C-alpha positions in Angstrom: 20.1 24.6 19.7 19.2 21.9 17.2 20.3 18.3 18.0 23.6 17.9 16.1 24.2 14.8 14.1 27.1 13.8 11.8 26.3 12.7 8.3 28.0 9.4 7.7 28.7 7.0 4.9 27.3 4.2 6.9 24.2 2.2 5.9 21.7 0.8 8.4 20.3 -2.7 7.8 17.1 -3.8 9.5 14.5 -6.5 9.2 12.0 -4.4 7.1 9.3 -4.2 9.8 7.9 -0.9 11.2 9.3 -1.6 14.7 12.6 -2.3 13.0 12.5 1.1 11.3 11.7 2.8 14.7 14.9 1.1 16.1 16.9 2.6 13.2 15.5 6.0 14.3 16.5 5.2 17.9 20.0 4.3 16.7 20.4 7.5 14.7 19.7 9.6 17.8 21.8 7.4 20.1 24.8 7.6 17.8 24.2 11.2 16.9 24.5 10.4 13.2 22.5 10.4 10.0 23.1 7.2 7.9 23.7 7.3 4.2 21.0 4.7 3.6 18.5 2.6 5.5 18.1 -0.9 3.9 15.5 -3.6 4.2 16.5 -7.2 3.7 15.5 -7.2 0.0 17.7 -4.2 -0.9 21.3 -4.4 -2.0 23.9 -1.9 -0.8 25.2 0.3 -3.7 28.0 2.0 -1.8 31.5 0.6 -0.9 31.2 1.9 2.6 30.3 -0.1 5.7 26.9 -1.1 7.1 25.5 -1.7 10.6 22.8 -4.3 11.4 20.1 -2.7 13.6 18.3 -5.4 15.6 14.6 -5.0 16.4 14.2 -4.2 20.0 10.5 -3.9 21.1 11.4 -1.7 24.1 13.3 0.8 21.8 10.6 0.7 19.2 7.9 1.4 21.8 10.0 4.4 23.2 10.2 5.9 19.7 6.5 5.3 19.1 5.6 7.2 22.3 7.8 10.0 21.1 6.0 10.1 17.7 2.6 10.0 19.5 3.6 13.2 21.3 4.3 14.9 18.0 0.7 14.5 17.0 -1.4 12.8 14.3 0.0 14.6 11.3 3.5 13.4 11.9 2.4 9.9 12.9 0.1 9.5 9.9 2.7 10.8 7.4 5.4 8.3 8.7 3.0 5.3 8.9 1.5 6.0 5.5 4.9 6.8 3.9 6.3 3.5 5.3 3.8 1.6 3.0 5.6 3.0 -0.1 7.7 0.8 -2.3 10.1 3.7 -3.0 13.6 2.2 -2.3 14.6 5.5 -0.5 11.5 5.7 1.7 13.2 4.5 5.0 15.9 7.2 4.8 13.4 9.9 3.8 11.2 9.1 6.7 14.1 8.8 9.2 15.3 12.3 8.2 11.8 13.7 8.4 11.2 12.1 11.8 14.5 13.5 13.1 13.5 17.0 11.9 10.1 16.8 13.7 11.7 15.6 16.9 14.2 18.5 16.7 11.8 21.3 15.7 8.4 20.1 16.9 5.3 19.0 15.1 5.1 22.3 13.2 8.0 21.0 11.1 5.5 18.8 9.2 4.2 22.0 7.6 7.7 23.2 6.4 7.2 22.0 2.8 10.0 24.2 1.6 12.4 21.8 3.4 13.5 19.0 1.1 13.2 16.3 3.8 9.6 17.4 4.7 8.7 17.7 1.0 10.0 14.2 0.3 8.0 12.6 3.2 4.9 14.5 2.1 5.2 13.2 -1.4 5.7 9.6 -0.2 2.5 9.7 1.9 0.5 11.5 -0.7 1.4 8.9 -3.4 0.4 6.0 -1.2 -2.8 7.7 0.0 -3.8 8.7 -3.5 -3.3 5.1 -4.7 -5.4 3.7 -1.9 -8.2 6.2 -2.7 -8.2 4.9 -6.3 -8.4 1.3 -5.3 -11.4 2.2 -3.1 -13.1 3.3 -6.4 -11.8 0.5 -8.7 -11.8 -2.7 -6.6 -14.3 -5.2 -8.0 -15.4 -8.1 -5.8 -16.7 -11.4 -6.9 -18.5 -14.1 -4.9 -16.3 -17.1 -4.3 -16.6 -20.0 -1.8 -19.1 -18.1 0.3 -17.2 -14.9 0.6 -16.2 -11.9 -1.5 -12.8 -11.8 -3.3 -10.9 -9.3 -5.2 -7.4 -9.0 -6.8 -5.4 -5.8 -7.0 -1.9 -5.0 -8.4 -0.8 -1.9 -6.5 2.5 -0.1 -6.7 2.6 0.3 -2.9 1.4 -1.8 0.1 -2.0 -0.2 0.4 -4.0 -3.0 2.1 -3.8 -1.4 5.6 -5.4 1.8 4.1 -8.4 -0.2 2.7 -9.4 -1.9 5.9 -11.6 0.8 7.5 -13.5 1.6 4.3 -14.4 -1.9 3.3 -15.1 -3.1 6.8 -17.5 -0.1 7.1 -19.1 -0.6 3.7 -19.4 -4.4 4.1 -20.1 -4.9 7.8 -21.9 -8.2 7.4 -19.6 -9.8 4.7 -16.5 -11.9 4.8 -14.1 -10.7 2.2 -10.5 -11.1 0.8 -8.4 -8.6 -1.1 -5.3 -10.1 -2.6 -2.4 -7.8 -3.4 -0.8 -9.8 -6.2 2.2 -7.4 -6.4 3.4 -8.1 -2.9 1.9 -11.6 -2.3 -0.3 -10.4 0.6 -4.0 -10.8 1.4 -6.3 -8.8 3.6 -8.9 -11.3 5.0 -11.9 -10.1 7.0 -14.1 -12.6 8.8 -16.5 -12.3 11.7 -13.6 -13.2 14.0 -11.6 -10.2 12.9 -9.1 -9.0 10.3 -5.8 -10.7 9.3 -3.0 -10.2 6.8 -1.7 -13.4 5.2 1.0 -14.4 2.8 -0.6 -15.7 -0.4 0.9 -16.8 -3.7 -2.1 -16.6 -6.0 -5.8 -16.1 -6.3 -8.0 -18.4 -8.4 -11.1 -16.7 -9.8 -14.5 -18.3 -8.9 -16.2 -20.5 -11.4 -19.7 -20.2 -10.1 -22.1 -19.7 -13.0 -24.3 -17.3 -11.1 -21.3 -15.1 -10.4 -20.3 -15.3 -14.1 -23.9 -14.2 -15.0 -23.6 -11.2 -12.7 -20.3 -10.2 -14.3 -21.8 -10.5 -17.8 -24.7 -8.4 -16.7 -22.4 -5.7 -15.3 -20.4 -5.7 -18.5 -23.5 -5.2 -20.6 -24.7 -2.4 -18.4 -21.3 -0.7 -18.7 -21.3 -1.1 -22.5 -24.9 0.1 -22.7 -24.0 3.4 -21.1 -21.2 4.0 -23.6 -21.9 6.6 -26.3 -19.7 5.4 -29.1 -19.7 8.7 -30.9 -18.2 10.4 -27.8 -15.5 7.9 -26.9 -12.4 9.6 -25.7 -9.7 7.0 -24.8 -7.3 9.7 -23.5 -9.9 11.1 -21.1 -10.9 7.6 -20.1 -7.3 6.7 -19.1 -7.1 10.0 -17.1 -10.1 9.1 -14.9 -9.6 5.3 -15.0 -5.9 4.5 -15.3 -5.1 1.6 -17.6 -3.1 -0.3 -14.9 -6.4 -0.9 -13.0 -8.2 -2.5 -16.0 -6.8 -6.0 -15.6 -8.7 -6.3 -12.3 -12.0 -4.7 -13.4 -14.5 -7.2 -14.8 -16.1 -4.5 -17.1 -12.8 -4.0 -18.9 -12.1 -7.7 -19.4 -13.7 -10.0 -22.1 -17.2 -11.1 -21.3 -17.2 -14.6 -19.7 -18.6 -17.2 -22.1 -21.7 -19.0 -20.7 -21.1 -22.7 -20.2 -23.8 -23.7 -22.7 -22.1 -21.6 -25.4 -18.6 -23.0 -24.8 -17.4 -25.0 -27.9 -17.3 -28.7 -27.2 -20.1 -28.7 -24.7 -23.2 -30.7 -25.3 -26.0 -28.7 -26.7 -23.8 -26.3 -28.7 
C-alpha cells in the first residue's frame, strides 16, 4: 500500500538551505501531508491559507539524507541538482518527487510519464545544461595573481563547476563570480570556498589587456564575413553569455592610444 498523505492548503516556510529543505520533507512524512507550497525566505505567499515554519534540525536532515542515499545516485543527483534551480516552484516539485521515490523505490525516477517525476527531471536537466554551457563559455582573466571570471547564470550553477575547473586548473588559484546571485567560488591551494560578493572589478594589468586584444583579433581573423549567420551563431553561442566573453566585447584600447595620454 502506498504511504497515504493528505493534500493541504498549508505552505511550508524554511530557511532556504538544503538541510532546511530536507526538514520540510521530514515534516511532510511525519504529518502525513503534502503542502500546497514550500517557500524560502525571499518568496512571498500568494495564497490566503496558513503557513507553518519548519525549523532546520540537523538530526532530521541527516536522517532524510541517509534515506536518499539508500535510494541511489540518480535520485540523489536529481534532487541536489534540481535544488540549484531558481524556479520558484522547485522546492515543492522536489519534495513531491522525493516522496514518490520513497514510496515506490528508486525505479520511480524513471517514470517520466508521472508529472512529478517529469517536473523534477526538467529542473535538473535545465540546471545541468546551463552548467555545461558555462564550462564552454567562461573566460578567465589574470588579476592580482589569480584567475578571475564573471558569469550571469539563471541558476546557482557554481557547485557544478567546481570539479571541472579544479581538474583543468590544478595548479591555479581562481575565482568565479556569479553576479546574478552575489556569490563567488574561490579556489586556493588551501581548498575551495563559497563567499558572498557584491561585485567584481576587472583587472587593469596591461599584459592581460594585450592577451585579450590578441584573442579578440584571433577570433575576428577566423570569421568568414561572407558566411556570417547571426541566427546560427546565437543558437550555438546564446547571446546572454556574450557580456562575459572578451571576444564579444569591444577591443580594450591600449594605454598609449587612449586620448589625453602623453604620446598620443
